[in-house]
SELUMMI-18966 format. One record per atom (N, C-alpha, C): residue number from 1; x, y, z. Coordinates in Angstrom, 3 decimals. Atoms other than C-alpha are relative to their C-alpha. Layout:
N
ATOM   pos          u          v          w
ATOM   NUM          X          Y          Z
...
This chain:
115
ATOM   pos          u          v          w
ATOM     1      0.331      1.345     -0.646
ATOM     1     -6.575     11.958    -18.143
ATOM     1     -1.461     -0.066      0.488
ATOM     2      1.478      0.135     -0.445
ATOM     2    -10.040     10.661    -17.409
ATOM     2     -0.055     -0.430      1.444
ATOM     3      0.181      0.401     -1.392
ATOM     3    -11.517      9.896    -14.040
ATOM     3     -0.105     -1.556      0.109
ATOM     4     -0.038      1.339      0.033
ATOM     4    -11.358      6.236    -15.204
ATOM     4      1.525     -0.558      0.259
ATOM     5     -1.396      0.496     -0.123
ATOM     5     -7.618      6.114    -14.683
ATOM     5      0.697      0.801      1.180
ATOM     6     -0.768     -0.693     -1.136
ATOM     6     -5.497      6.808    -11.553
ATOM     6      1.424     -0.505      0.033
ATOM     7     -1.336      0.408     -0.292
ATOM     7     -1.904      6.668    -10.507
ATOM     7      0.172     -0.040      1.473
ATOM     8     -0.114      0.054     -1.469
ATOM     8     -1.023      5.581     -7.037
ATOM     8      1.383     -0.659      0.422
ATOM     9     -1.113      0.603     -0.777
ATOM     9      1.896      4.555     -4.694
ATOM     9     -0.796     -0.864      1.150
ATOM    10      0.571      0.583     -1.165
ATOM    10      1.104      2.015     -1.960
ATOM    10      1.233     -0.525      0.885
ATOM    11     -0.871      0.676     -1.022
ATOM    11      2.822      0.575      1.156
ATOM    11     -0.816     -1.207      0.463
ATOM    12      0.686      1.229     -0.280
ATOM    12      1.853     -3.080      1.559
ATOM    12      0.669     -0.603      1.323
ATOM    13     -0.464      0.850     -1.083
ATOM    13      2.242     -4.966      4.898
ATOM    13     -0.750     -1.372      0.105
ATOM    14      0.565      1.264      0.131
ATOM    14      1.604     -8.558      4.451
ATOM    14     -0.087     -0.653      1.482
ATOM    15      0.078      0.653     -1.272
ATOM    15      0.512    -10.867      7.324
ATOM    15     -0.213     -1.540     -0.275
ATOM    16     -0.088      1.468      0.127
ATOM    16      0.329    -14.689      7.953
ATOM    16     -1.266     -0.421     -0.757
ATOM    17      1.244      0.419      0.744
ATOM    17     -3.192    -14.659      6.414
ATOM    17     -0.103      0.553     -1.386
ATOM    18     -0.078     -0.543      1.282
ATOM    18     -2.296    -12.772      3.268
ATOM    18      0.069     -1.211     -1.109
ATOM    19      0.164      0.891      1.160
ATOM    19     -2.919    -14.573     -0.079
ATOM    19      1.357     -0.706     -0.347
ATOM    20     -1.475      0.557      0.156
ATOM    20      0.936    -15.028     -0.562
ATOM    20      0.845      0.520      0.955
ATOM    21     -0.674     -0.644     -1.169
ATOM    21      2.540    -14.461      2.783
ATOM    21      1.624     -0.204     -0.128
ATOM    22     -1.466     -0.090      0.094
ATOM    22      6.077    -13.960      1.468
ATOM    22      0.252      1.348     -0.708
ATOM    23     -0.287     -1.298      0.774
ATOM    23      7.867    -10.846      0.087
ATOM    23      1.543     -0.063     -0.242
ATOM    24     -1.441     -0.224      0.209
ATOM    24     11.227     -9.598     -1.098
ATOM    24      0.749      0.213      1.310
ATOM    25     -0.641     -0.224     -1.352
ATOM    25     11.858     -8.658      2.586
ATOM    25      0.068     -1.283      0.855
ATOM    26      0.139      1.233     -0.805
ATOM    26     10.773    -12.023      3.994
ATOM    26     -0.211     -1.158     -0.887
ATOM    27      0.252      1.189      0.887
ATOM    27     11.384    -14.810      1.446
ATOM    27     -0.454     -1.197      0.533
ATOM    28      0.366      1.308     -0.814
ATOM    28     10.956    -17.464      4.059
ATOM    28     -1.376      0.055      0.441
ATOM    29      1.359     -0.033     -0.359
ATOM    29      7.498    -16.341      4.828
ATOM    29     -0.192      1.045      1.128
ATOM    30      0.533     -1.084     -0.966
ATOM    30      5.564    -13.697      6.880
ATOM    30     -0.719     -0.619      1.053
ATOM    31      0.768      0.706     -1.054
ATOM    31      4.407    -14.732     10.297
ATOM    31     -0.660      0.873      0.916
ATOM    32      0.677     -0.931     -0.965
ATOM    32      3.102    -11.592     11.865
ATOM    32     -1.517     -0.156     -0.264
ATOM    33      1.430      0.064      0.146
ATOM    33     -0.639    -11.504     12.498
ATOM    33     -0.554      1.227     -0.607
ATOM    34      0.554     -1.166      0.594
ATOM    34     -3.057     -9.156     10.828
ATOM    34     -0.008      1.188      0.854
ATOM    35      0.001     -1.101     -0.932
ATOM    35     -3.311     -7.088     13.989
ATOM    35      1.430      0.636      0.164
ATOM    36     -1.428     -0.489     -0.057
ATOM    36      0.521     -6.779     14.098
ATOM    36      0.309      0.845     -1.250
ATOM    37     -0.147     -0.744      1.317
ATOM    37      0.438     -5.678     10.377
ATOM    37     -0.690      1.338      0.188
ATOM    38      0.728     -1.153     -0.130
ATOM    38     -2.241     -3.106     11.289
ATOM    38      0.748      1.083      0.989
ATOM    39     -0.869     -0.866     -0.966
ATOM    39     -0.045     -1.815     14.202
ATOM    39      1.179      0.709     -0.840
ATOM    40     -1.162     -0.559      0.801
ATOM    40      2.867     -1.367     11.780
ATOM    40     -0.431      1.168     -0.842
ATOM    41      0.565     -0.970      0.978
ATOM    41      0.792      0.497      9.296
ATOM    41     -0.469      1.302      0.719
ATOM    42      0.508     -1.078     -0.764
ATOM    42     -0.702      2.774     12.032
ATOM    42      1.337      0.859      0.438
ATOM    43     -1.178     -0.746     -0.384
ATOM    43      2.905      3.743     13.046
ATOM    43      0.527      0.605     -1.267
ATOM    44     -0.560     -0.535      1.165
ATOM    44      3.961      4.297      9.433
ATOM    44     -0.897      1.185     -0.357
ATOM    45      0.838     -1.116      0.262
ATOM    45      0.814      6.474      8.953
ATOM    45      0.316      1.174      0.777
ATOM    46     -0.366     -1.162     -0.879
ATOM    46      1.787      8.719     11.882
ATOM    46      1.228      0.636     -0.532
ATOM    47     -1.339     -0.541      0.642
ATOM    47      5.380      9.138     10.336
ATOM    47     -0.303      0.774     -1.171
ATOM    48      0.319     -0.561      1.297
ATOM    48      3.823     10.007      6.989
ATOM    48     -0.716      1.403      0.220
ATOM    49      0.889     -1.235     -0.260
ATOM    49      1.228     12.515      8.324
ATOM    49      0.902      1.084      0.687
ATOM    50     -0.756     -0.961     -0.656
ATOM    50      3.824     14.226     10.526
ATOM    50      0.975      0.634     -0.860
ATOM    51     -0.991     -0.607      0.867
ATOM    51      6.056     14.799      7.538
ATOM    51      1.427     -0.522      0.368
ATOM    52     -1.331      0.507     -0.401
ATOM    52      8.858     12.801      9.212
ATOM    52      0.719     -0.704     -1.143
ATOM    53     -0.591      0.793      0.978
ATOM    53      9.365     10.618      6.146
ATOM    53     -0.906      0.219     -1.279
ATOM    54      0.774     -0.043      1.247
ATOM    54      8.215     10.773      2.456
ATOM    54     -0.620     -1.374     -0.307
ATOM    55      0.624      1.180      0.256
ATOM    55      5.774      8.203      1.274
ATOM    55      0.910     -1.003     -0.799
ATOM    56     -0.787      0.922      0.807
ATOM    56      8.052      6.842     -1.473
ATOM    56      1.233     -0.503      0.672
ATOM    57     -1.059      0.434     -0.833
ATOM    57     11.034      6.629      0.922
ATOM    57     -0.471     -1.148      0.872
ATOM    58      0.524      0.979     -0.944
ATOM    58      9.040      4.692      3.446
ATOM    58     -0.398     -1.353     -0.769
ATOM    59      0.542      1.277      0.753
ATOM    59      7.472      2.282      0.783
ATOM    59      1.355     -0.750     -0.476
ATOM    60     -1.223      0.629      0.381
ATOM    60     11.076      1.666     -0.499
ATOM    60      0.553     -1.029      1.049
ATOM    61     -0.589      0.858     -1.005
ATOM    61     12.187      0.222      2.730
ATOM    61     -0.935     -0.930      0.713
ATOM    62      0.946      0.860     -0.845
ATOM    62      9.044     -1.173      4.382
ATOM    62     -1.099     -0.697     -0.709
ATOM    63      0.993      0.672      0.659
ATOM    63      6.620     -2.256      1.619
ATOM    63      0.365     -1.591     -0.275
ATOM    64     -0.148      1.480      0.249
ATOM    64      6.140     -6.031      1.152
ATOM    64     -0.272     -0.304     -1.463
ATOM    65      0.280      0.072      1.419
ATOM    65      5.335     -5.407     -2.500
ATOM    65      1.337      0.142     -0.746
ATOM    66     -1.166     -0.258      0.864
ATOM    66      7.878     -5.605     -5.280
ATOM    66      0.042      1.374     -0.568
ATOM    67     -0.001     -1.482      0.401
ATOM    67      6.790     -2.061     -6.197
ATOM    67      0.811      0.858      0.912
ATOM    68     -0.848     -0.649     -0.920
ATOM    68      8.951     -1.109     -3.262
ATOM    68      1.231      0.531     -0.745
ATOM    69     -1.229     -0.495      0.733
ATOM    69     11.891     -0.767     -5.735
ATOM    69     -0.303      1.274     -0.751
ATOM    70      0.390     -1.232      0.672
ATOM    70      9.923      2.106     -7.309
ATOM    70     -0.692      0.907      0.963
ATOM    71      0.633     -0.817     -1.065
ATOM    71      8.847      3.727     -4.016
ATOM    71     -1.424     -0.235      0.136
ATOM    72      1.549      0.489     -0.053
ATOM    72      5.593      1.821     -4.134
ATOM    72     -0.735      0.454     -1.172
ATOM    73      0.734     -0.485      1.155
ATOM    73      4.677      3.258     -7.573
ATOM    73     -0.603     -1.102     -0.765
ATOM    74      0.738      1.002      0.731
ATOM    74      2.023      1.162     -9.284
ATOM    74     -0.264      0.514     -1.412
ATOM    75      0.247     -0.500      1.452
ATOM    75      1.810      3.429    -12.346
ATOM    75     -1.427      0.390     -0.086
ATOM    76      1.496     -0.283      0.207
ATOM    76     -1.497      4.222    -13.956
ATOM    76     -0.776     -1.364     -0.113
ATOM    77      0.890      1.275      0.278
ATOM    77     -4.318      1.712    -13.766
ATOM    77     -1.485      0.540     -0.128
ATOM    78      1.449     -0.178      0.152
ATOM    78     -8.018      1.558    -14.486
ATOM    78     -0.784     -0.900      0.797
ATOM    79      0.794      0.884     -0.726
ATOM    79    -10.916     -0.029    -12.910
ATOM    79      0.025     -1.376     -0.541
ATOM    80     -0.103      1.347      0.336
ATOM    80    -10.838     -3.761    -12.931
ATOM    80      1.357     -0.585     -0.052
ATOM    81     -1.375      0.440     -0.038
ATOM    81     -7.080     -4.029    -12.702
ATOM    81      0.542     -0.409      1.410
ATOM    82     -0.350      0.336     -1.327
ATOM    82     -6.835     -4.193     -8.939
ATOM    82     -1.027     -0.671      0.819
ATOM    83      1.015      0.603     -0.845
ATOM    83     -8.524     -5.970     -6.098
ATOM    83     -1.093      1.181      0.392
ATOM    84      1.022     -0.986     -0.103
ATOM    84    -11.923     -4.215     -5.547
ATOM    84      0.245      0.939      1.210
ATOM    85     -0.282     -0.976     -1.148
ATOM    85    -11.172     -2.727     -1.980
ATOM    85      1.084      0.963     -0.258
ATOM    86     -1.053     -0.904      0.382
ATOM    86     -7.947     -1.273     -3.311
ATOM    86     -0.404      0.961     -1.084
ATOM    87      0.419     -0.760      1.063
ATOM    87     -9.435     -0.010     -6.393
ATOM    87     -1.058      1.137      0.465
ATOM    88      0.970     -0.994     -0.495
ATOM    88    -12.422      1.627     -4.589
ATOM    88      0.595      1.094      0.943
ATOM    89     -0.813     -1.018     -0.881
ATOM    89    -10.102      3.286     -2.013
ATOM    89      0.685      0.984     -0.878
ATOM    90     -0.790     -0.881      1.005
ATOM    90     -7.861      4.687     -4.846
ATOM    90     -0.755      0.962     -0.630
ATOM    91      0.833     -0.967      0.813
ATOM    91    -10.589      6.082     -7.014
ATOM    91     -0.750      0.985      0.928
ATOM    92      0.605     -0.861     -0.901
ATOM    92    -12.100      7.532     -3.802
ATOM    92      0.787      1.202      0.512
ATOM    93     -0.934     -1.009     -0.536
ATOM    93     -9.090      9.589     -3.001
ATOM    93      0.161      1.207     -0.949
ATOM    94     -0.381     -1.022      0.877
ATOM    94     -8.297     13.012     -4.314
ATOM    94      1.464     -0.078     -0.183
ATOM    95     -1.436     -0.056      0.419
ATOM    95     -4.910     13.625     -6.006
ATOM    95      0.763      0.554      1.245
ATOM    96     -0.754     -0.591     -1.049
ATOM    96     -2.274     13.987     -3.171
ATOM    96     -0.550     -0.525      1.299
ATOM    97      0.691      0.430     -1.213
ATOM    97     -4.588     12.342     -0.550
ATOM    97      0.502     -1.518      0.254
ATOM    98     -0.310      1.407     -0.489
ATOM    98     -3.531      9.199      1.422
ATOM    98     -1.133     -0.620      0.644
ATOM    99      1.046      0.786     -0.468
ATOM    99     -5.929      6.552      2.295
ATOM    99      0.261     -0.401      1.538
ATOM   100     -0.052      0.751     -1.143
ATOM   100     -6.664      4.975      5.583
ATOM   100      0.525     -1.370     -0.163
ATOM   101     -0.457      1.375      0.279
ATOM   101     -5.683      1.221      6.035
ATOM   101     -1.110     -0.665     -0.797
ATOM   102      0.826      0.726      0.997
ATOM   102     -7.159     -0.760      3.220
ATOM   102      0.365     -1.455      0.046
ATOM   103     -0.218      1.421     -0.205
ATOM   103     -7.566     -4.475      3.693
ATOM   103     -0.437     -0.758     -1.227
ATOM   104      0.262      0.811      1.168
ATOM   104     -7.318     -6.786      0.656
ATOM   104      0.584     -1.392      0.313
ATOM   105     -0.447      1.252     -0.128
ATOM   105     -6.441    -10.388      0.114
ATOM   105      1.564     -0.082      0.096
ATOM   106     -1.542     -0.055     -0.039
ATOM   106     -2.724     -9.372     -0.314
ATOM   106      0.494      0.439      1.281
ATOM   107     -0.480     -0.483     -1.319
ATOM   107     -2.503     -7.696      3.040
ATOM   107     -0.678      1.380      0.268
ATOM   108      0.566     -1.267     -0.350
ATOM   108     -3.015     -4.193      4.479
ATOM   108      0.887      1.044     -0.777
ATOM   109     -0.674     -1.025      0.837
ATOM   109     -2.123     -1.089      2.399
ATOM   109     -0.300      1.528      0.485
ATOM   110      0.224     -1.453      0.035
ATOM   110     -1.694      2.650      2.692
ATOM   110      0.201      0.368     -1.422
ATOM   111     -0.064     -0.441      1.334
ATOM   111     -2.353      4.311     -0.619
ATOM   111      0.097      1.475     -0.119
ATOM   112     -0.069     -1.460      0.242
ATOM   112     -1.281      7.619     -1.905
ATOM   112     -0.376      0.243     -1.464
ATOM   113      0.373     -0.204      1.351
ATOM   113     -3.114      8.799     -5.007
ATOM   113      0.918      1.176     -0.572
ATOM   114     -0.885     -1.173      0.577
ATOM   114     -0.804     10.793     -7.331
ATOM   114     -0.589      0.543     -1.293
ATOM   115      0.660     -0.603      1.215
ATOM   115     -2.970     11.375    -10.398
ATOM   115     -1.279     -0.624     -0.209
């Protein structure tokens, strides 16, 4: 595999200012603020870092992305396929490393690079 292709999982928390503030969890719409979304992700991050819960398990129940059905797995992707902040963060991670909070038009993400 080249360094032009990565594989990642993510956990997305949308907020009222997200590009599409609805999800499989909240089909009627998401009303939390960006700061509330950030607070949720900080709490998730602590649980992940402590080893209390696995990334895929947490993404399955808490991510606002349809990839939650696959534990947040986005599969392989190359540059130009994702929003730039997401792409830059993912390509900047080492395999097995988790990002800090990444802000995109879709919402706030934690990203785990898998390959």
